[in-house]
C-alpha positions as CSV (number, residue, x, y, z in Angstrom):
1,M,56.1,0.4,33.5
2,T,54.0,2.5,36.1
3,V,50.6,2.2,34.7
4,V,48.3,5.1,35.8
5,V,44.3,4.9,35.0
6,A,41.6,7.4,35.2
7,A,38.9,6.0,37.7
8,S,35.9,7.0,35.3
9,N,33.5,9.9,34.8
10,N,30.5,8.0,35.8
11,G,30.0,9.0,39.4
12,P,28.7,9.9,42.0
13,A,27.3,6.2,42.5
14,A,29.2,3.5,44.2
15,G,30.5,0.9,41.9
16,T,31.4,3.2,38.9
17,I,35.0,2.4,38.4
18,T,35.2,1.3,34.7
19,K,38.1,-0.8,33.2
20,P,41.0,-0.9,33.2
21,A,40.9,1.0,36.5
22,D,39.6,-1.8,38.5
23,D,43.0,-3.7,38.1
24,P,44.5,-4.0,41.3
25,W,48.0,-3.5,40.1
26,V,47.3,0.2,38.6
27,V,47.4,3.3,40.0
28,T,43.6,4.2,39.9
29,V,43.0,8.1,39.9
30,G,39.5,10.1,41.0
31,A,39.1,13.6,40.6
32,T,39.3,16.5,42.8
33,D,38.1,20.4,42.3
34,D,40.6,22.5,43.6
35,R,38.7,25.5,42.9
36,G,41.8,27.3,41.4
37,T,43.6,27.5,45.0
38,A,46.8,26.2,46.3
39,G,45.3,25.4,49.7
40,L,43.2,21.9,50.1
41,G,40.7,23.3,52.7
42,D,38.5,24.4,50.0
43,D,38.6,21.5,47.7
44,W,35.4,20.0,46.5
45,L,34.5,16.1,45.3
46,P,33.0,16.4,41.6
47,D,30.1,14.2,41.2
48,F,31.4,13.0,38.0
49,S,34.5,11.3,39.5
50,G,34.2,7.5,39.8
51,R,33.8,5.5,43.0
52,G,34.5,2.1,44.4
53,P,34.5,-0.5,45.1
54,T,35.2,-2.5,42.0
55,A,33.0,-5.4,41.0
56,H,35.4,-7.9,42.9
57,G,35.3,-5.8,46.0
58,L,38.3,-3.9,45.6
59,A,38.7,-0.4,47.2
60,K,39.4,2.0,44.5
61,P,40.5,4.9,43.4
62,D,44.1,4.6,44.8
63,L,44.3,8.5,45.3
64,A,43.0,11.6,43.6
65,A,44.6,14.8,42.1
66,P,42.8,18.1,40.8
67,G,40.8,17.3,37.4
68,A,38.3,20.1,37.1
69,H,38.8,23.0,34.8
70,V,42.6,21.8,34.1
71,V,44.3,23.9,31.4
72,S,46.2,21.9,28.7
73,L,47.5,21.6,25.4
74,R,45.1,21.7,22.6
75,A,45.2,19.0,20.0
76,P,43.7,21.1,17.0
77,G,41.3,19.1,14.8
78,S,40.8,16.4,17.3
79,T,37.1,15.5,18.1
80,I,37.1,16.8,21.8
81,D,38.7,19.9,20.3
82,S,36.1,20.5,18.0
83,R,32.8,19.6,20.1
84,F,34.4,21.5,23.3
85,P,36.1,24.6,22.0
86,N,37.0,25.8,25.5
87,Y,40.0,27.6,24.2
88,I,42.3,29.7,26.2
89,D,45.1,31.7,24.5
90,G,44.6,29.6,21.0
91,A,47.2,27.0,22.0
92,Y,45.4,25.7,25.2
93,R,42.0,24.4,26.1
94,Q,40.3,23.8,29.5
95,G,38.8,20.5,30.3
96,S,37.5,18.3,33.4
97,G,37.5,14.8,34.3
98,T,39.2,12.1,35.9
99,S,41.6,11.7,32.9
100,M,42.8,15.2,33.5
101,A,43.6,14.2,37.0
102,T,45.4,11.3,35.6
103,G,47.6,13.4,33.8
104,V,48.5,15.2,37.1
105,V,49.7,12.1,38.5
106,S,51.3,10.4,35.6
107,G,53.5,13.6,35.3
108,A,54.2,13.5,39.2
109,A,55.3,9.8,38.6
110,A,57.7,11.0,36.0
111,L,59.1,13.6,38.2
112,M,59.4,10.7,41.0
113,L,61.3,8.4,38.7
114,Q,63.8,11.1,37.4
115,A,64.5,11.5,41.1
116,N,64.4,8.0,42.0
117,P,65.6,6.1,38.8
118,R,65.6,2.5,40.8
119,F,61.8,3.0,41.8
120,T,59.7,0.1,40.6
121,P,56.0,0.5,39.7
122,D,55.2,-1.1,42.8
123,R,57.5,1.5,44.9
124,V,56.1,4.2,42.8
125,K,52.5,3.3,43.8
126,R,53.4,3.0,47.5
127,A,54.9,6.4,47.4
128,L,52.1,8.3,45.7
129,V,49.6,6.4,48.0
130,A,51.5,6.7,51.6
131,T,52.2,10.7,50.9
132,A,48.9,11.6,49.7
133,R,46.8,14.5,51.7
134,G,43.3,14.2,52.9
135,A,41.1,16.7,50.9
136,A,37.7,17.1,49.5
137,S,36.1,13.9,51.0
138,D,36.9,11.2,53.7
139,D,35.2,8.6,51.6
140,R,38.1,6.1,50.6
141,M,35.9,5.0,47.9
142,A,35.9,8.5,46.2
143,V,39.5,9.9,46.8
144,G,41.3,6.9,48.1
145,A,44.4,7.6,50.2
146,G,43.5,11.4,49.4
147,V,45.4,14.0,47.0
148,I,48.6,13.5,45.5
149,D,51.7,15.4,47.0
150,A,54.4,15.0,44.5
151,N,57.2,16.5,46.3
152,A,56.5,14.1,49.3
153,A,56.1,11.0,46.9
154,A,59.6,11.9,45.3
155,F,61.9,12.9,48.4
156,S,60.0,11.5,51.5
157,A,58.1,8.6,51.0
158,P,58.0,5.9,53.7
159,A,59.7,2.4,52.5
160,G,57.6,-0.3,51.4
161,L,55.6,-1.6,48.3
162,A,51.8,-1.4,47.4
163,N,50.8,-4.4,45.5
164,Q,51.8,-7.1,48.2
165,G,49.6,-10.3,48.2
166,L,48.4,-9.7,44.8
167,A,47.9,-12.6,42.6
168,R,49.2,-12.0,38.8
169,S,47.0,-12.8,35.9
170,N,47.6,-15.9,33.7
171,G,46.4,-14.2,30.8
172,Q,43.8,-17.0,30.1
173,G,40.7,-15.1,30.9
174,S,37.9,-14.4,28.4
175,L,38.6,-10.9,26.4
176,A,34.5,-10.9,26.2
177,L,33.8,-11.0,29.8
178,S,36.6,-8.3,30.7
179,R,34.6,-5.8,29.0
180,G,32.4,-5.1,32.0
181,S,28.9,-3.7,31.3
182,V,29.6,-3.2,27.6
183,Q,28.7,-6.3,26.0
184,V,27.7,-7.2,22.4
185,K,24.2,-8.5,21.5
186,A,24.2,-10.9,18.7
187,D,20.2,-10.4,17.9
188,D,18.6,-7.6,16.8
189,P,16.8,-5.6,19.6
190,L,13.4,-5.4,17.7
191,G,13.8,-9.5,16.8
192,T,13.9,-8.9,13.1
193,V,15.4,-11.1,10.9
194,L,18.9,-9.2,10.6
195,G,20.7,-12.0,12.8
196,P,24.0,-11.9,14.5
197,V,26.0,-9.1,13.0
198,L,28.8,-9.0,15.7
199,G,31.6,-11.2,17.3
200,A,32.1,-11.0,20.8
201,T,35.3,-9.5,20.5
202,L,33.8,-6.1,19.4
203,T,32.5,-3.3,21.6
204,A,29.6,-1.1,21.2
205,Q,31.7,2.0,21.0
206,L,33.1,0.8,17.5
207,L,29.5,0.7,15.9
208,L,28.0,2.9,13.6
209,W,24.3,3.7,13.9
210,N,22.4,1.9,11.0
211,P,18.9,3.3,10.8
212,G,17.9,0.8,8.4
213,G,17.6,-2.0,10.8
214,Y,15.2,0.1,13.2
215,T,12.6,1.3,10.3
216,G,10.0,-1.1,11.7
217,A,6.7,-0.5,13.5
218,R,8.4,1.1,16.5
219,W,10.5,3.7,14.7
220,V,8.4,4.9,12.1
221,P,7.8,8.5,11.5
222,S,4.3,8.7,12.7
223,D,5.2,7.4,16.1
224,W,8.8,8.8,16.7
225,Y,8.8,12.2,14.8
226,L,5.5,13.7,13.9
227,S,3.2,12.8,16.6
228,T,4.0,12.7,20.6
229,W,7.9,13.2,20.4
230,E,8.5,16.3,18.0
231,V,5.1,18.0,17.6
232,N,3.5,18.1,21.2
233,R,5.5,17.1,24.4
234,W,9.3,16.8,23.3
235,Y,10.3,19.7,21.0
236,R,8.1,22.5,21.0
237,V,7.0,22.8,24.3
238,S,8.7,21.0,27.3
239,W,11.7,20.1,25.8
240,Y,13.1,22.9,23.9
241,G,11.0,25.9,24.7
242,N,10.9,25.9,28.4
243,D,12.7,23.5,30.7
244,W,15.9,22.7,29.3
245,P,18.0,25.4,27.8
246,A,16.9,27.8,30.7
247,S,18.5,27.9,34.1
248,K,17.3,24.6,35.7
249,W,19.8,22.7,33.4
250,A,22.9,24.7,33.4
251,G,25.3,25.7,36.2
252,S,25.4,23.9,39.5
253,S,22.0,22.8,39.7
254,W,23.1,19.7,37.3
255,Y,25.7,18.5,39.6
256,G,24.0,19.5,42.9
257,Q,26.9,21.3,44.1
258,A,26.9,24.6,46.0
259,Q,25.3,27.6,44.6
260,D,28.3,29.7,44.3
261,E,30.1,27.2,42.1
262,S,31.4,28.6,38.8
263,Y,31.0,25.9,36.7
264,G,29.7,28.0,33.8
265,S,26.2,29.2,32.6
266,S,26.0,27.1,29.3
267,L,25.1,23.5,28.6
268,S,27.8,22.9,26.0
269,G,30.6,24.5,27.8
270,S,32.0,24.8,31.4
271,A,28.4,23.8,32.8
272,W,29.4,20.3,32.2
273,Y,32.8,20.9,34.0
274,G,34.3,21.8,30.5
275,A,35.2,19.0,28.2
276,W,35.4,15.5,29.5
277,E,38.7,13.7,29.0
């Protein structure tokens, strides 16, 4: 099975490839912005696309594909569909992220296997990387070999395999250590008597916020809500009324792109490159 994985949306700093995209065997995909044109000369490299190297010094991503403002089918009622209603004609939505770029590469891999049913995953990866075209950036750690060329990968790829010399996993590693930067802490961060509440096999994404555990001196209303944070500096003056909803936050200033970039004018919509995938 050919496994295609998103690099992450944690760029633009180096070393922002997340699991499982740091696996040397998989096809890791970064994102480009094709700006709605077929040519590659005007492509941009979005800041969000994760960059290599991996924690073990591996060059990733392997290649890139368009991943900004991509139109795809909706999943009505899903979390992302509800939070980011960037609908197009009701049945479709627009989204951005390396997951959208990964869908492009996965579809291309399927077409390759339809045309070349004897291709192994190693051969598929080799064909994709060997035929990729330079675009958006010459940084190997940002776009890998370049932007995918599905037709060339399927019909004119050079011979060879991609993952030569890599050692296979023995399956004996620690599951907890494989979780990268998301680690579970057994003790309450405020040092209360809550004690260990989690095992090492759970990740922070699975937790529900429990306000009962954080009602001590540091989180009482007089410190958090009624004084400095809410009334004075946080809500009424600097946070809500002036700086945040205004032009400084939305649009191209957030990602540092050129001023003619059309990523939208609102915070919740396409100013964040649409909805994350």
